PDB file as gemmi writes it, atoms N, CA and C in Angstrom:
CRYST1    1.000    1.000    1.000  90.00  90.00  90.00 P 1                      
ATOM      1  N   MET A   1       4.357 -13.116  12.861  1.00  0.00           N  
ATOM      2  CA  MET A   1       3.879 -13.719  11.664  1.00  0.00           C  
ATOM      3  C   MET A   1       4.554 -15.042  11.336  1.00  0.00           C  
ATOM      4  N   THR A   2       3.769 -15.994  10.993  1.00  0.00           N  
ATOM      5  CA  THR A   2       4.289 -17.274  10.606  1.00  0.00           C  
ATOM      6  C   THR A   2       3.937 -17.498   9.082  1.00  0.00           C  
ATOM      7  N   LEU A   3       4.986 -17.857   8.384  1.00  0.00           N  
ATOM      8  CA  LEU A   3       4.745 -18.140   6.949  1.00  0.00           C  
ATOM      9  C   LEU A   3       4.535 -19.646   6.788  1.00  0.00           C  
ATOM     10  N   SER A   4       3.493 -19.993   6.044  1.00  0.00           N  
ATOM     11  CA  SER A   4       3.259 -21.488   5.771  1.00  0.00           C  
ATOM     12  C   SER A   4       4.332 -21.967   4.843  1.00  0.00           C  
ATOM     13  N   ALA A   5       4.296 -23.238   4.584  1.00  0.00           N  
ATOM     14  CA  ALA A   5       5.389 -23.805   3.792  1.00  0.00           C  
ATOM     15  C   ALA A   5       5.103 -23.741   2.301  1.00  0.00           C  
ATOM     16  N   PHE A   6       4.870 -22.557   1.770  1.00  0.00           N  
ATOM     17  CA  PHE A   6       4.731 -22.465   0.295  1.00  0.00           C  
ATOM     18  C   PHE A   6       6.106 -22.483  -0.321  1.00  0.00           C  
ATOM     19  N   PRO A   7       6.197 -23.011  -1.614  1.00  0.00           N  
ATOM     20  CA  PRO A   7       7.441 -23.184  -2.263  1.00  0.00           C  
ATOM     21  C   PRO A   7       8.105 -21.826  -2.670  1.00  0.00           C  
ATOM     22  N   PHE A   8       9.417 -21.939  -2.907  1.00  0.00           N  
ATOM     23  CA  PHE A   8      10.243 -20.829  -3.428  1.00  0.00           C  
ATOM     24  C   PHE A   8       9.674 -20.378  -4.763  1.00  0.00           C  
ATOM     25  N   SER A   9       9.526 -19.150  -4.960  1.00  0.00           N  
ATOM     26  CA  SER A   9       9.087 -18.585  -6.269  1.00  0.00           C  
ATOM     27  C   SER A   9       9.587 -17.211  -6.450  1.00  0.00           C  
ATOM     28  N   ILE A  10       9.656 -16.777  -7.742  1.00  0.00           N  
ATOM     29  CA  ILE A  10       9.972 -15.423  -8.139  1.00  0.00           C  
ATOM     30  C   ILE A  10       8.736 -14.852  -8.817  1.00  0.00           C  
ATOM     31  N   THR A  11       8.379 -13.642  -8.569  1.00  0.00           N  
ATOM     32  CA  THR A  11       7.174 -12.998  -9.041  1.00  0.00           C  
ATOM     33  C   THR A  11       7.635 -11.792  -9.941  1.00  0.00           C  
ATOM     34  N   ASP A  12       7.092 -11.798 -11.164  1.00  0.00           N  
ATOM     35  CA  ASP A  12       7.143 -10.612 -11.994  1.00  0.00           C  
ATOM     36  C   ASP A  12       5.860  -9.848 -11.967  1.00  0.00           C  
ATOM     37  N   PHE A  13       5.910  -8.757 -11.116  1.00  0.00           N  
ATOM     38  CA  PHE A  13       4.649  -7.986 -10.911  1.00  0.00           C  
ATOM     39  C   PHE A  13       4.063  -7.434 -12.263  1.00  0.00           C  
ATOM     40  N   SER A  14       4.961  -7.153 -13.184  1.00  0.00           N  
ATOM     41  CA  SER A  14       4.482  -6.684 -14.466  1.00  0.00           C  
ATOM     42  C   SER A  14       3.625  -7.653 -15.248  1.00  0.00           C  
ATOM     43  N   ALA A  15       3.702  -8.949 -14.865  1.00  0.00           N  
ATOM     44  CA  ALA A  15       2.938  -9.950 -15.509  1.00  0.00           C  
ATOM     45  C   ALA A  15       1.553 -10.207 -14.883  1.00  0.00           C  
ATOM     46  N   ILE A  16       1.335  -9.433 -13.755  1.00  0.00           N  
ATOM     47  CA  ILE A  16      -0.012  -9.498 -13.080  1.00  0.00           C  
ATOM     48  C   ILE A  16      -0.893  -8.411 -13.453  1.00  0.00           C  
ATOM     49  N   ASP A  17      -2.102  -8.746 -13.881  1.00  0.00           N  
ATOM     50  CA  ASP A  17      -3.064  -7.729 -14.424  1.00  0.00           C  
ATOM     51  C   ASP A  17      -3.373  -6.862 -13.136  1.00  0.00           C  
ATOM     52  N   PRO A  18      -3.435  -5.547 -13.413  1.00  0.00           N  
ATOM     53  CA  PRO A  18      -3.698  -4.659 -12.256  1.00  0.00           C  
ATOM     54  C   PRO A  18      -5.213  -4.527 -12.024  1.00  0.00           C  
ATOM     55  N   GLU A  19      -5.551  -4.316 -10.709  1.00  0.00           N  
ATOM     56  CA  GLU A  19      -6.863  -3.912 -10.318  1.00  0.00           C  
ATOM     57  C   GLU A  19      -6.865  -2.383 -10.134  1.00  0.00           C  
ATOM     58  N   ILE A  20      -7.852  -1.626 -10.663  1.00  0.00           N  
ATOM     59  CA  ILE A  20      -7.883  -0.230 -10.506  1.00  0.00           C  
ATOM     60  C   ILE A  20      -8.898   0.116  -9.416  1.00  0.00           C  
ATOM     61  N   HIS A  21      -8.451   0.904  -8.440  1.00  0.00           N  
ATOM     62  CA  HIS A  21      -9.224   1.303  -7.354  1.00  0.00           C  
ATOM     63  C   HIS A  21      -9.351   2.908  -7.429  1.00  0.00           C  
ATOM     64  N   GLN A  22     -10.486   3.350  -7.577  1.00  0.00           N  
ATOM     65  CA  GLN A  22     -10.734   4.821  -7.694  1.00  0.00           C  
ATOM     66  C   GLN A  22     -10.635   5.437  -6.204  1.00  0.00           C  
ATOM     67  N   GLY A  23     -10.012   6.576  -6.127  1.00  0.00           N  
ATOM     68  CA  GLY A  23      -9.979   7.311  -4.942  1.00  0.00           C  
ATOM     69  C   GLY A  23     -10.983   8.446  -4.933  1.00  0.00           C  
ATOM     70  N   ILE A  24     -10.973   9.278  -3.920  1.00  0.00           N  
ATOM     71  CA  ILE A  24     -11.748  10.487  -3.937  1.00  0.00           C  
ATOM     72  C   ILE A  24     -11.280  11.307  -5.127  1.00  0.00           C  
ATOM     73  N   THR A  25     -10.013  11.427  -5.240  1.00  0.00           N  
ATOM     74  CA  THR A  25      -9.273  11.942  -6.456  1.00  0.00           C  
ATOM     75  C   THR A  25      -8.246  10.897  -6.875  1.00  0.00           C  
ATOM     76  N   GLY A  26      -8.018  10.853  -8.164  1.00  0.00           N  
ATOM     77  CA  GLY A  26      -6.978   9.928  -8.694  1.00  0.00           C  
ATOM     78  C   GLY A  26      -7.409   8.438  -8.527  1.00  0.00           C  
ATOM     79  N   PHE A  27      -6.459   7.618  -8.707  1.00  0.00           N  
ATOM     80  CA  PHE A  27      -6.712   6.133  -8.602  1.00  0.00           C  
ATOM     81  C   PHE A  27      -5.491   5.372  -8.154  1.00  0.00           C  
ATOM     82  N   ALA A  28      -5.675   4.178  -7.662  1.00  0.00           N  
ATOM     83  CA  ALA A  28      -4.551   3.290  -7.271  1.00  0.00           C  
ATOM     84  C   ALA A  28      -4.623   2.031  -8.168  1.00  0.00           C  
ATOM     85  N   GLU A  29      -3.407   1.609  -8.610  1.00  0.00           N  
ATOM     86  CA  GLU A  29      -3.326   0.416  -9.449  1.00  0.00           C  
ATOM     87  C   GLU A  29      -2.652  -0.671  -8.559  1.00  0.00           C  
ATOM     88  N   TRP A  30      -3.393  -1.731  -8.299  1.00  0.00           N  
ATOM     89  CA  TRP A  30      -2.865  -2.784  -7.447  1.00  0.00           C  
ATOM     90  C   TRP A  30      -2.487  -4.044  -8.278  1.00  0.00           C  
ATOM     91  N   ARG A  31      -1.383  -4.602  -8.068  1.00  0.00           N  
ATOM     92  CA  ARG A  31      -0.986  -5.868  -8.637  1.00  0.00           C  
ATOM     93  C   ARG A  31      -0.773  -6.779  -7.381  1.00  0.00           C  
ATOM     94  N   ILE A  32      -1.500  -7.859  -7.329  1.00  0.00           N  
ATOM     95  CA  ILE A  32      -1.677  -8.633  -6.099  1.00  0.00           C  
ATOM     96  C   ILE A  32      -1.177 -10.035  -6.241  1.00  0.00           C  
ATOM     97  N   LEU A  33      -0.407 -10.440  -5.282  1.00  0.00           N  
ATOM     98  CA  LEU A  33       0.030 -11.861  -5.133  1.00  0.00           C  
ATOM     99  C   LEU A  33      -0.419 -12.353  -3.739  1.00  0.00           C  
ATOM    100  N   TYR A  34      -1.045 -13.499  -3.679  1.00  0.00           N  
ATOM    101  CA  TYR A  34      -1.504 -14.107  -2.420  1.00  0.00           C  
ATOM    102  C   TYR A  34      -0.597 -15.321  -2.116  1.00  0.00           C  
ATOM    103  N   ARG A  35      -0.225 -15.390  -0.890  1.00  0.00           N  
ATOM    104  CA  ARG A  35       0.498 -16.567  -0.365  1.00  0.00           C  
ATOM    105  C   ARG A  35      -0.249 -16.918   0.910  1.00  0.00           C  
ATOM    106  N   ASP A  36      -1.263 -17.872   0.707  1.00  0.00           N  
ATOM    107  CA  ASP A  36      -2.074 -18.229   1.874  1.00  0.00           C  
ATOM    108  C   ASP A  36      -2.782 -17.030   2.400  1.00  0.00           C  
ATOM    109  N   ASP A  37      -2.593 -16.704   3.683  1.00  0.00           N  
ATOM    110  CA  ASP A  37      -3.262 -15.584   4.377  1.00  0.00           C  
ATOM    111  C   ASP A  37      -2.558 -14.228   4.092  1.00  0.00           C  
ATOM    112  N   ILE A  38      -1.514 -14.228   3.409  1.00  0.00           N  
ATOM    113  CA  ILE A  38      -0.697 -13.039   3.187  1.00  0.00           C  
ATOM    114  C   ILE A  38      -0.965 -12.459   1.799  1.00  0.00           C  
ATOM    115  N   ARG A  39      -1.253 -11.131   1.772  1.00  0.00           N  
ATOM    116  CA  ARG A  39      -1.511 -10.406   0.582  1.00  0.00           C  
ATOM    117  C   ARG A  39      -0.208  -9.544   0.316  1.00  0.00           C  
ATOM    118  N   ILE A  40       0.372  -9.732  -0.865  1.00  0.00           N  
ATOM    119  CA  ILE A  40       1.562  -8.972  -1.237  1.00  0.00           C  
ATOM    120  C   ILE A  40       1.168  -8.216  -2.386  1.00  0.00           C  
ATOM    121  N   ARG A  41       1.441  -6.846  -2.388  1.00  0.00           N  
ATOM    122  CA  ARG A  41       0.974  -6.014  -3.463  1.00  0.00           C  
ATOM    123  C   ARG A  41       2.049  -4.989  -3.931  1.00  0.00           C  
ATOM    124  N   LEU A  42       2.109  -4.728  -5.227  1.00  0.00           N  
ATOM    125  CA  LEU A  42       2.836  -3.601  -5.683  1.00  0.00           C  
ATOM    126  C   LEU A  42       1.765  -2.627  -6.127  1.00  0.00           C  
ATOM    127  N   VAL A  43       1.696  -1.437  -5.528  1.00  0.00           N  
ATOM    128  CA  VAL A  43       0.639  -0.478  -5.675  1.00  0.00           C  
ATOM    129  C   VAL A  43       1.275   0.793  -6.205  1.00  0.00           C  
ATOM    130  N   THR A  44       0.617   1.322  -7.236  1.00  0.00           N  
ATOM    131  CA  THR A  44       0.954   2.598  -7.808  1.00  0.00           C  
ATOM    132  C   THR A  44      -0.181   3.592  -7.642  1.00  0.00           C  
ATOM    133  N   TYR A  45       0.125   4.752  -7.022  1.00  0.00           N  
ATOM    134  CA  TYR A  45      -0.877   5.844  -6.862  1.00  0.00           C  
ATOM    135  C   TYR A  45      -0.620   6.862  -7.955  1.00  0.00           C  
ATOM    136  N   SER A  46      -1.700   7.231  -8.639  1.00  0.00           N  
ATOM    137  CA  SER A  46      -1.647   8.357  -9.561  1.00  0.00           C  
ATOM    138  C   SER A  46      -1.342   9.662  -8.881  1.00  0.00           C  
ATOM    139  N   PRO A  47      -0.863  10.630  -9.627  1.00  0.00           N  
ATOM    140  CA  PRO A  47      -0.772  11.993  -9.076  1.00  0.00           C  
ATOM    141  C   PRO A  47      -2.141  12.376  -8.524  1.00  0.00           C  
ATOM    142  N   ASN A  48      -2.161  13.116  -7.358  1.00  0.00           N  
ATOM    143  CA  ASN A  48      -3.310  13.625  -6.630  1.00  0.00           C  
ATOM    144  C   ASN A  48      -4.215  12.495  -6.150  1.00  0.00           C  
ATOM    145  N   TYR A  49      -3.684  11.331  -5.844  1.00  0.00           N  
ATOM    146  CA  TYR A  49      -4.512  10.228  -5.376  1.00  0.00           C  
ATOM    147  C   TYR A  49      -4.879  10.516  -3.888  1.00  0.00           C  
ATOM    148  N   LEU A  50      -6.177  10.391  -3.501  1.00  0.00           N  
ATOM    149  CA  LEU A  50      -6.649  10.471  -2.134  1.00  0.00           C  
ATOM    150  C   LEU A  50      -7.494   9.294  -1.907  1.00  0.00           C  
ATOM    151  N   ALA A  51      -7.149   8.430  -0.973  1.00  0.00           N  
ATOM    152  CA  ALA A  51      -7.938   7.284  -0.657  1.00  0.00           C  
ATOM    153  C   ALA A  51      -9.451   7.619  -0.317  1.00  0.00           C  
ATOM    154  N   ASP A  52     -10.383   6.747  -0.690  1.00  0.00           N  
ATOM    155  CA  ASP A  52     -11.772   7.122  -0.449  1.00  0.00           C  
ATOM    156  C   ASP A  52     -12.357   6.469   0.858  1.00  0.00           C  
ATOM    157  N   HIS A  53     -11.401   6.038   1.713  1.00  0.00           N  
ATOM    158  CA  HIS A  53     -11.872   5.447   2.985  1.00  0.00           C  
ATOM    159  C   HIS A  53     -10.738   5.497   4.046  1.00  0.00           C  
ATOM    160  N   TRP A  54     -11.173   5.348   5.296  1.00  0.00           N  
ATOM    161  CA  TRP A  54     -10.208   5.212   6.431  1.00  0.00           C  
ATOM    162  C   TRP A  54     -10.017   3.697   6.539  1.00  0.00           C  
ATOM    163  N   CYS A  55      -8.720   3.250   6.542  1.00  0.00           N  
ATOM    164  CA  CYS A  55      -8.426   1.871   6.607  1.00  0.00           C  
ATOM    165  C   CYS A  55      -7.933   1.434   8.058  1.00  0.00           C  
ATOM    166  N   ASN A  56      -8.455   0.315   8.535  1.00  0.00           N  
ATOM    167  CA  ASN A  56      -8.146  -0.227   9.892  1.00  0.00           C  
ATOM    168  C   ASN A  56      -7.284  -1.414   9.847  1.00  0.00           C  
ATOM    169  N   LYS A  57      -6.868  -1.852   8.553  1.00  0.00           N  
ATOM    170  CA  LYS A  57      -6.030  -3.014   8.378  1.00  0.00           C  
ATOM    171  C   LYS A  57      -4.643  -2.661   8.669  1.00  0.00           C  
ATOM    172  N   GLY A  58      -3.895  -3.621   9.204  1.00  0.00           N  
ATOM    173  CA  GLY A  58      -2.441  -3.517   9.453  1.00  0.00           C  
ATOM    174  C   GLY A  58      -1.712  -3.727   8.097  1.00  0.00           C  
ATOM    175  N   HIS A  59      -0.540  -3.018   7.998  1.00  0.00           N  
ATOM    176  CA  HIS A  59       0.213  -3.027   6.809  1.00  0.00           C  
ATOM    177  C   HIS A  59       1.719  -2.966   7.121  1.00  0.00           C  
ATOM    178  N   ILE A  60       2.627  -3.462   6.223  1.00  0.00           N  
ATOM    179  CA  ILE A  60       3.963  -3.119   6.200  1.00  0.00           C  
ATOM    180  C   ILE A  60       4.108  -2.492   4.726  1.00  0.00           C  
ATOM    181  N   ILE A  61       4.493  -1.211   4.729  1.00  0.00           N  
ATOM    182  CA  ILE A  61       4.544  -0.475   3.450  1.00  0.00           C  
ATOM    183  C   ILE A  61       5.934   0.094   3.224  1.00  0.00           C  
ATOM    184  N   PHE A  62       6.504  -0.217   2.100  1.00  0.00           N  
ATOM    185  CA  PHE A  62       7.771   0.255   1.667  1.00  0.00           C  
ATOM    186  C   PHE A  62       7.530   1.133   0.422  1.00  0.00           C  
ATOM    187  N   CYS A  63       8.098   2.373   0.480  1.00  0.00           N  
ATOM    188  CA  CYS A  63       7.950   3.314  -0.641  1.00  0.00           C  
ATOM    189  C   CYS A  63       9.078   3.094  -1.611  1.00  0.00           C  
ATOM    190  N   ALA A  64       8.820   2.565  -2.775  1.00  0.00           N  
ATOM    191  CA  ALA A  64       9.873   2.281  -3.822  1.00  0.00           C  
ATOM    192  C   ALA A  64      10.143   3.460  -4.689  1.00  0.00           C  
ATOM    193  N   GLU A  65       9.108   4.360  -4.921  1.00  0.00           N  
ATOM    194  CA  GLU A  65       9.320   5.522  -5.705  1.00  0.00           C  
ATOM    195  C   GLU A  65       8.349   6.583  -5.257  1.00  0.00           C  
ATOM    196  N   GLY A  66       8.810   7.888  -5.294  1.00  0.00           N  
ATOM    197  CA  GLY A  66       7.947   9.005  -5.011  1.00  0.00           C  
ATOM    198  C   GLY A  66       7.777   9.149  -3.513  1.00  0.00           C  
ATOM    199  N   GLU A  67       6.634   9.669  -3.110  1.00  0.00           N  
ATOM    200  CA  GLU A  67       6.298   9.838  -1.692  1.00  0.00           C  
ATOM    201  C   GLU A  67       4.774   9.884  -1.531  1.00  0.00           C  
ATOM    202  N   MET A  68       4.357   9.635  -0.301  1.00  0.00           N  
ATOM    203  CA  MET A  68       2.952   9.748   0.067  1.00  0.00           C  
ATOM    204  C   MET A  68       2.762  10.228   1.508  1.00  0.00           C  
ATOM    205  N   GLU A  69       1.703  10.847   1.657  1.00  0.00           N  
ATOM    206  CA  GLU A  69       1.285  11.327   3.007  1.00  0.00           C  
ATOM    207  C   GLU A  69       0.250  10.381   3.625  1.00  0.00           C  
ATOM    208  N   THR A  70       0.423   9.977   4.792  1.00  0.00           N  
ATOM    209  CA  THR A  70      -0.491   9.145   5.506  1.00  0.00           C  
ATOM    210  C   THR A  70      -1.118   9.998   6.619  1.00  0.00           C  
ATOM    211  N   GLU A  71      -2.502  10.142   6.537  1.00  0.00           N  
ATOM    212  CA  GLU A  71      -3.165  10.856   7.611  1.00  0.00           C  
ATOM    213  C   GLU A  71      -3.848   9.857   8.563  1.00  0.00           C  
ATOM    214  N   LEU A  72      -3.636   9.966   9.801  1.00  0.00           N  
ATOM    215  CA  LEU A  72      -4.318   9.229  10.774  1.00  0.00           C  
ATOM    216  C   LEU A  72      -5.587   9.872  11.113  1.00  0.00           C  
ATOM    217  N   GLU A  73      -6.633   9.034  11.521  1.00  0.00           N  
ATOM    218  CA  GLU A  73      -7.932   9.543  11.849  1.00  0.00           C  
ATOM    219  C   GLU A  73      -7.933  10.603  12.913  1.00  0.00           C  
ATOM    220  N   ASN A  74      -6.840  10.608  13.739  1.00  0.00           N  
ATOM    221  CA  ASN A  74      -6.762  11.610  14.818  1.00  0.00           C  
ATOM    222  C   ASN A  74      -6.210  12.940  14.337  1.00  0.00           C  
ATOM    223  N   GLY A  75      -5.896  13.044  12.992  1.00  0.00           N  
ATOM    224  CA  GLY A  75      -5.473  14.279  12.317  1.00  0.00           C  
ATOM    225  C   GLY A  75      -3.927  14.318  12.158  1.00  0.00           C  
ATOM    226  N   GLU A  76      -3.141  13.379  12.745  1.00  0.00           N  
ATOM    227  CA  GLU A  76      -1.734  13.446  12.524  1.00  0.00           C  
ATOM    228  C   GLU A  76      -1.449  13.062  11.022  1.00  0.00           C  
ATOM    229  N   LYS A  77      -0.419  13.729  10.508  1.00  0.00           N  
ATOM    230  CA  LYS A  77       0.002  13.444   9.128  1.00  0.00           C  
ATOM    231  C   LYS A  77       1.503  13.068   9.101  1.00  0.00           C  
ATOM    232  N   HIS A  78       1.777  12.053   8.296  1.00  0.00           N  
ATOM    233  CA  HIS A  78       3.194  11.472   8.197  1.00  0.00           C  
ATOM    234  C   HIS A  78       3.587  11.388   6.780  1.00  0.00           C  
ATOM    235  N   LEU A  79       4.762  11.869   6.384  1.00  0.00           N  
ATOM    236  CA  LEU A  79       5.238  11.769   5.047  1.00  0.00           C  
ATOM    237  C   LEU A  79       6.163  10.515   4.882  1.00  0.00           C  
ATOM    238  N   LEU A  80       5.886   9.611   3.882  1.00  0.00           N  
ATOM    239  CA  LEU A  80       6.654   8.473   3.668  1.00  0.00           C  
ATOM    240  C   LEU A  80       7.387   8.728   2.316  1.00  0.00           C  
ATOM    241  N   LYS A  81       8.706   8.690   2.391  1.00  0.00           N  
ATOM    242  CA  LYS A  81       9.541   9.036   1.160  1.00  0.00           C  
ATOM    243  C   LYS A  81      10.183   7.763   0.645  1.00  0.00           C  
ATOM    244  N   LYS A  82      10.667   7.909  -0.621  1.00  0.00           N  
ATOM    245  CA  LYS A  82      11.353   6.833  -1.278  1.00  0.00           C  
ATOM    246  C   LYS A  82      12.371   6.221  -0.312  1.00  0.00           C  
ATOM    247  N   GLY A  83      12.374   4.822  -0.155  1.00  0.00           N  
ATOM    248  CA  GLY A  83      13.368   4.202   0.624  1.00  0.00           C  
ATOM    249  C   GLY A  83      12.916   4.023   2.042  1.00  0.00           C  
ATOM    250  N   GLN A  84      11.792   4.617   2.482  1.00  0.00           N  
ATOM    251  CA  GLN A  84      11.312   4.486   3.788  1.00  0.00           C  
ATOM    252  C   GLN A  84      10.140   3.500   3.912  1.00  0.00           C  
ATOM    253  N   LEU A  85       9.976   2.942   5.155  1.00  0.00           N  
ATOM    254  CA  LEU A  85       9.003   1.928   5.454  1.00  0.00           C  
ATOM    255  C   LEU A  85       8.087   2.388   6.613  1.00  0.00           C  
ATOM    256  N   TYR A  86       6.907   2.046   6.593  1.00  0.00           N  
ATOM    257  CA  TYR A  86       6.031   2.147   7.710  1.00  0.00           C  
ATOM    258  C   TYR A  86       5.305   0.967   8.030  1.00  0.00           C  
ATOM    259  N   THR A  87       4.975   0.727   9.338  1.00  0.00           N  
ATOM    260  CA  THR A  87       4.252  -0.342   9.849  1.00  0.00           C  
ATOM    261  C   THR A  87       3.042   0.109  10.754  1.00  0.00           C  
ATOM    262  N   VAL A  88       1.958  -0.557  10.637  1.00  0.00           N  
ATOM    263  CA  VAL A  88       0.776  -0.305  11.507  1.00  0.00           C  
ATOM    264  C   VAL A  88       0.053  -1.582  11.622  1.00  0.00           C  
ATOM    265  N   GLY A  89      -0.349  -1.832  12.929  1.00  0.00           N  
ATOM    266  CA  GLY A  89      -1.055  -3.118  13.158  1.00  0.00           C  
ATOM    267  C   GLY A  89      -2.597  -3.012  12.859  1.00  0.00           C  
ATOM    268  N   ASP A  90      -3.252  -4.198  12.800  1.00  0.00           N  
ATOM    269  CA  ASP A  90      -4.646  -4.218  12.580  1.00  0.00           C  
ATOM    270  C   ASP A  90      -5.351  -3.485  13.720  1.00  0.00           C  
ATOM    271  N   LYS A  91      -6.263  -2.629  13.301  1.00  0.00           N  
ATOM    272  CA  LYS A  91      -7.189  -1.829  14.249  1.00  0.00           C  
ATOM    273  C   LYS A  91      -6.333  -0.946  15.213  1.00  0.00           C  
ATOM    274  N   ALA A  92      -5.164  -0.586  14.826  1.00  0.00           N  
ATOM    275  CA  ALA A  92      -4.296   0.233  15.708  1.00  0.00           C  
ATOM    276  C   ALA A  92      -4.544   1.750  15.480  1.00  0.00           C  
ATOM    277  N   ASP A  93      -4.420   2.153  14.283  1.00  0.00           N  
ATOM    278  CA  ASP A  93      -4.527   3.565  13.843  1.00  0.00           C  
ATOM    279  C   ASP A  93      -5.204   3.638  12.466  1.00  0.00           C  
ATOM    280  N   ALA A  94      -6.481   4.044  12.424  1.00  0.00           N  
ATOM    281  CA  ALA A  94      -7.147   4.211  11.178  1.00  0.00           C  
ATOM    282  C   ALA A  94      -6.372   5.290  10.380  1.00  0.00           C  
ATOM    283  N   HIS A  95      -6.218   5.020   9.104  1.00  0.00           N  
ATOM    284  CA  HIS A  95      -5.373   5.802   8.226  1.00  0.00           C  
ATOM    285  C   HIS A  95      -5.891   5.878   6.746  1.00  0.00           C  
ATOM    286  N   ARG A  96      -5.492   6.897   6.088  1.00  0.00           N  
ATOM    287  CA  ARG A  96      -5.750   6.988   4.660  1.00  0.00           C  
ATOM    288  C   ARG A  96      -4.527   7.669   4.019  1.00  0.00           C  
ATOM    289  N   SER A  97      -4.434   7.463   2.676  1.00  0.00           N  
ATOM    290  CA  SER A  97      -3.222   7.836   1.920  1.00  0.00           C  
ATOM    291  C   SER A  97      -3.565   8.983   0.930  1.00  0.00           C  
ATOM    292  N   TYR A  98      -2.583   9.873   0.752  1.00  0.00           N  
ATOM    293  CA  TYR A  98      -2.608  10.830  -0.313  1.00  0.00           C  
ATOM    294  C   TYR A  98      -1.216  11.016  -0.980  1.00  0.00           C  
ATOM    295  N   SER A  99      -1.192  11.118  -2.263  1.00  0.00           N  
ATOM    296  CA  SER A  99       0.046  11.325  -2.951  1.00  0.00           C  
ATOM    297  C   SER A  99      -0.115  12.430  -3.942  1.00  0.00           C  
ATOM    298  N   GLU A 100       0.576  13.544  -3.837  1.00  0.00           N  
ATOM    299  CA  GLU A 100       0.517  14.677  -4.721  1.00  0.00           C  
ATOM    300  C   GLU A 100       1.015  14.345  -6.074  1.00  0.00           C  
ATOM    301  N   HIS A 101       2.177  13.695  -6.138  1.00  0.00           N  
ATOM    302  CA  HIS A 101       2.864  13.544  -7.441  1.00  0.00           C  
ATOM    303  C   HIS A 101       2.865  12.018  -7.811  1.00  0.00           C  
ATOM    304  N   GLY A 102       2.168  11.145  -7.042  1.00  0.00           N  
ATOM    305  CA  GLY A 102       2.149   9.700  -7.322  1.00  0.00           C  
ATOM    306  C   GLY A 102       3.348   9.034  -6.659  1.00  0.00           C  
ATOM    307  N   CYS A 103       3.178   7.626  -6.533  1.00  0.00           N  
ATOM    308  CA  CYS A 103       4.233   6.879  -5.854  1.00  0.00           C  
ATOM    309  C   CYS A 103       4.006   5.482  -6.187  1.00  0.00           C  
ATOM    310  N   THR A 104       4.996   4.548  -5.881  1.00  0.00           N  
ATOM    311  CA  THR A 104       4.919   3.148  -6.011  1.00  0.00           C  
ATOM    312  C   THR A 104       5.334   2.570  -4.596  1.00  0.00           C  
ATOM    313  N   LEU A 105       4.455   1.693  -4.197  1.00  0.00           N  
ATOM    314  CA  LEU A 105       4.610   1.093  -2.877  1.00  0.00           C  
ATOM    315  C   LEU A 105       4.623  -0.462  -2.926  1.00  0.00           C  
ATOM    316  N   PHE A 106       5.418  -1.062  -2.039  1.00  0.00           N  
ATOM    317  CA  PHE A 106       5.400  -2.527  -1.878  1.00  0.00           C  
ATOM    318  C   PHE A 106       4.712  -2.740  -0.504  1.00  0.00           C  
ATOM    319  N   ILE A 107       3.599  -3.455  -0.575  1.00  0.00           N  
ATOM    320  CA  ILE A 107       2.749  -3.546   0.637  1.00  0.00           C  
ATOM    321  C   ILE A 107       2.496  -5.088   0.970  1.00  0.00           C  
ATOM    322  N   VAL A 108       2.741  -5.412   2.234  1.00  0.00           N  
ATOM    323  CA  VAL A 108       2.394  -6.743   2.709  1.00  0.00           C  
ATOM    324  C   VAL A 108       1.381  -6.609   3.859  1.00  0.00           C  
ATOM    325  N   ASP A 109       0.301  -7.297   3.709  1.00  0.00           N  
ATOM    326  CA  ASP A 109      -0.726  -7.382   4.790  1.00  0.00           C  
ATOM    327  C   ASP A 109      -1.524  -8.617   4.824  1.00  0.00           C  
TER     328      ASP A 109                                                      
END                                                                             
C-alpha cells in the first residue's frame, strides 16, 4: 500500500455523522473518513448484528471493543476479540460478520 501525500490531520470520529446499515438482524453504524483511495471507518455493530451480504473486499480490522465472529463462505468461523486484528485481501476469502453482544471496530480498506 502506498499512501499519497495528504497532510497530517487528527480525526474526531464522534464529529462524523454515522451511516446506518441494516443487517439481516441488527445494524451497523459507520463513521467514514476518506483519504484518496483509502477508506477509514469506525464501525459499531449492534447486539445480534448479522451482515446481510458476503463481502469480497479486503480489510484490515482492529477490534476496539467487544467481539465478533467472522464466517468465511467455506463455512470456517473465526472469533475476533478486543485487542485483536484480522487482515484479508481483496477477493481472497468471502466473509460476513456477526456480533452477539455488539462491538466497535476500526477498519481500513
